N, C-alpha and C positions, 0 to 999 in steps of 0.2 A: 525536236518537234515542239510545236506550240499548240496549246489547247485554249481556244477562246470559248469561255463558258461562264455560267452563272452558278453559284454554289447551290442554290435551291432548285435548279432546273433538273427534272428527272432525267431528261435526255442527256444532259451534261454529266450527271452522276453516273449513268451507265458507262459512259466512255472512260471516266476516271477509274471506275472499277476495273475495266478491261486493261487499262494501262498499268494499274497497280498489280493485277494478277500476273501480268507478263513481265513485271519488273522493268518497265520502260521509262526512262527519264523524260520529262517534258517541262516546258515553261508554262506556267499557269498564267493565262491572260484573262483577268476578270472583265465581264461585260454585264453590267448591272441592269437587269430587265425592268425592275420597278422604277428605276431612275430614267429609263428610256435610252440607255446608252447603245442598245442594239439598233436604234433608229437613226443614229448619227451617221453622217457621211463617212467618217473614218472607218466605221465598222462595215458600212455598205460596200467599201472597196474589197474587204475580206470576204463578205458573205452577201451577195446581192439579194438573197431571200430575207435578210435581216433576222435570221433565226440562229439560235445556239443549239448545240455546239458547232464549232468549226475546228477541224484539225489542220494545222499547217505542217506538211511533211518536211523531212530533211531536204527534199528537193524543191521546196517552195510551193508545192501544190496545195490548194485549199479544198478540203473535203467536208461536205455537209452531211446531215442526217446521221444520227447516232448509230443506227443499225448498219448502215453502209460503212461508217468509220470502224466499228468493231470488227466487221468481217474483213475489212482491209487490214487491220492489225493482226487478225488471226491468219491471214494469208501471207503477210510479210514477216511475221514473227510467230511461227507455228507452235512453239512450245511456251507455256502449257496450252494445249488446244482448248478452245472454248466451244467447239462443236465435235461430236463424236465421229468416229471413223466411217461407220456404215451409213448409206444413204437414207435408210428408213429412220435410223436414230437421229441423224442430222435434221430430218424433216420434223421429227417429234419435238426436238429442242427448239427449232425455229417456230413451230406452232405455239409452244408455250410462250416464247418471247413475244411473238406477235399478238397473242391474246392481251398482253399488257400494252405493248407499244402501239398497236393498231386499233384495239377495241376499247381499252379503258382510258389511256392517256389522252388521246385526241379530244375526248369529251370534257376533259378536266384541266387542260393546260391554262396558263395565265391569260392568253388571248381570249379564250372562250369565256372564262370567268369574268373578265373585264367586259366583254360584250353583253353578257347576261345582266350585269349591273348597270353599265353606262348606257347601253342602247335599248335593251329590253326592259330596263327599269325594275328588275327584280330586287327584292330586299336581301339583306345578308342571310337571313334564315332560309329563304327559298334557295339562294345560291348554294348554301351548305347542304341542303337536302338534295339538290341536283347532284352535287359532288359525291355525297355519300351513297346515293342510289346507284350510280354507275360504277363506282369502285366496288361496292358489294356485289353487284350483279356480275361484274367481270371476274372477281376473285372466286365466286362460287363456281363459275365455269372452269377457272384455273384449277380449283381443287378437284373437280370431276375428271379433268384430264390427268392430273397427277395420280388419281386413284386407279387409272387404267395401266399405270406403269409399275415396274418392280419397285419394291421398297428401296430407298436410297437416302444418303445423308443430305444431299442437296436436291435441287429440283429433278435432276437426272444424273444418277450415278453418284460416285463418291468424290468427285472433284467439281468445282464450280464451272458452270457453262454460261452461254449467252442468256439462257432463261433466268439464271440467278442475277445476272447483270441488270436485267429488266425488272425482276420482282422486287428487289430490295429498295430501289428508289420509290417505287409505287407505295410500298408499305410505309416508308418514311413520310411521304407526303400525306398519305391517308391518315396517319396519326395526328398530323397538324389539324385535320378536319374532324377528328373524333370518329373515324370510321369504325364500324363493327367488324372485328376480325374473329369473332367466336365461331366455333363449328368449322374451322378450316385447319385441321390438324397437320396435314401434309404440307400445306402452304406455309404455315407458321413455323413448323419444324425446320423447313428449308431456310426460312429467313433467320431463325436463331443460329443455325449452323453457319450461315454466311457471316453473321455479325461476330462470331467467334474467330473469324479468319482475319489476319492482319491486313490483307489488301482491302477488304471492305471497310475496316476501321479507318485506314488512311484516306480512303476516298470519300468518306461521309461528309456532309455539309459542315459539321462543326470543326472539321480539320482544315477547311479551306481558308485561304488568306483573306478572302472577301466576305467572310461570314459575318453578316450584319443584316438587320431587318430591311 
């Protein structure tokens, strides 16, 4: 398999975590977003949406959207499972994951931040306030959802799930923008547990071959 991705992309980071958790080998293909490599014709052949990540399967299929990619990996390589066995539990994990992937991240990805600055002419301080507001708002909701669930090592249970794959990249990027993570005990405990896991360490941006500004 090949993973076309950018080291600092939250969506790419999610997929790297899933691949590492499952112990799946893959070729790392860097696509530098800041340099605009995702907009080049060469990448457009791989991903017409010009978004990262894209997974090229062993059969040569190109799959986009991190959540779809991770569920594909979970279906084709079931162990270790990233979703629980029961339908209610699977829905609970998906809900946690989507709180990050669908509620927080879309408001704060690179395309949006560039639009705020270049098109709406917001200054850097205002952009940062925007970012921090939506991250904090979303993680407060995430914490409330965790509080409804039984105590656990990770977001859900004692093994990492799809929810952890989404949470960790969001915390990483939030730290770059000096987000406030106080008063989120379950959320940050899950993050700390993840970062003690070798798969999360291997997947993090500083371990990527294209780790550069």
